[in-house]
One Martini backbone bead per residue (centre of mass of N, CA, C, O) as a GRO file, in nm:
protein
   72
    1MET     BB    1   7.044   1.212  -3.593
    2PRO     BB    2   7.128   1.494  -3.465
    3THR     BB    3   7.082   1.814  -3.433
    4SER     BB    4   7.213   2.097  -3.483
    5PRO     BB    5   7.218   2.395  -3.316
    6LYS     BB    6   7.176   2.584  -3.574
    7ASN     BB    7   6.897   2.394  -3.651
    8SER     BB    8   6.740   2.457  -3.422
    9LYS     BB    9   6.466   2.599  -3.301
   10VAL     BB   10   6.595   2.765  -3.076
   11GLY     BB   11   6.830   2.886  -3.244
   12LEU     BB   12   6.649   3.024  -3.455
   13ALA     BB   13   6.486   3.199  -3.255
   14LEU     BB   14   6.732   3.354  -3.143
   15ASN     BB   15   6.824   3.465  -3.412
   16LEU     BB   16   6.564   3.619  -3.470
   17GLY     BB   17   6.565   3.799  -3.214
   18GLY     BB   18   6.834   3.936  -3.274
   19SER     BB   19   6.750   4.058  -3.545
   20ALA     BB   20   6.513   4.223  -3.436
   21LEU     BB   21   6.681   4.402  -3.239
   22ALA     BB   22   6.861   4.519  -3.454
   23ILE     BB   23   6.647   4.653  -3.622
   24VAL     BB   24   6.532   4.842  -3.408
   25ARG     BB   25   6.797   4.994  -3.354
   26THR     BB   26   6.835   5.096  -3.646
   27VAL     BB   27   6.577   5.254  -3.673
   28LYS     BB   28   6.650   5.454  -3.454
   29GLN     BB   29   6.904   5.560  -3.606
   30VAL     BB   30   6.750   5.672  -3.843
   31ARG     BB   31   6.576   5.878  -3.690
   32ARG     BB   32   6.820   6.031  -3.578
   33ALA     BB   33   6.954   6.105  -3.855
   34ARG     BB   34   6.711   6.263  -3.967
   35GLY     BB   35   6.727   6.492  -3.751
   36THR     BB   36   7.021   6.601  -3.869
   37GLN     BB   37   7.022   6.622  -4.188
   38ASP     BB   38   7.207   6.363  -4.273
   39ALA     BB   39   7.234   6.180  -4.555
   40LEU     BB   40   7.482   5.996  -4.509
   41THR     BB   41   7.390   5.869  -4.245
   42VAL     BB   42   7.125   5.749  -4.347
   43LEU     BB   43   7.248   5.566  -4.564
   44ASN     BB   44   7.434   5.404  -4.376
   45THR     BB   45   7.206   5.289  -4.201
   46VAL     BB   46   7.048   5.153  -4.424
   47ALA     BB   47   7.273   4.970  -4.522
   48GLY     BB   48   7.288   4.818  -4.241
   49LEU     BB   49   6.986   4.704  -4.255
   50LEU     BB   50   6.980   4.496  -4.490
   51PRO     BB   51   7.129   4.245  -4.361
   52LEU     BB   52   6.926   4.209  -4.130
   53ILE     BB   53   6.680   4.146  -4.296
   54THR     BB   54   6.799   3.904  -4.448
   55SER     BB   55   6.858   3.724  -4.200
   56ALA     BB   56   6.570   3.708  -4.097
   57LEU     BB   57   6.445   3.583  -4.355
   58LEU     BB   58   6.623   3.325  -4.346
   59VAL     BB   59   6.518   3.221  -4.079
   60LEU     BB   60   6.219   3.206  -4.155
   61ARG     BB   61   6.257   3.003  -4.384
   62ARG     BB   62   6.376   2.778  -4.208
   63LEU     BB   63   6.135   2.754  -4.015
   64ARG     BB   64   5.921   2.694  -4.239
   65GLY     BB   65   6.066   2.432  -4.339
   66ARG     BB   66   6.041   2.275  -4.070
   67SER     BB   67   5.717   2.278  -4.057
   68GLN     BB   68   5.701   2.102  -4.345
   69GLU     BB   69   5.817   1.866  -4.234
   70PRO     BB   70   5.818   1.545  -4.171
   71ALA     BB   71   5.736   1.353  -3.886
   72TRP     BB   72   5.933   1.059  -3.819
   0.00000   0.00000   0.00000
C-alpha cells in the first residue's frame, strides 16, 4: 500500500518548512508591534504565533515517529 502524500517524508518536510517560514514572519511582526508600544497588537500577534508553533511541533513528532518505524 503506497503512502499518502500528506504522510510522505517530502510532504512532511515541506509542511515543516512552511511552518518555520510562518513562524519567522510572525516573530518579525511581534518585534514590529513591540516597537509601536501597542500591547493589544503584540498580544494578537503572539496569539497567532501559538498555532504555528503547535503545527510545527506536530510535524516534527510525525517525522520523528517515521524515523523510528522498522523498515520492512
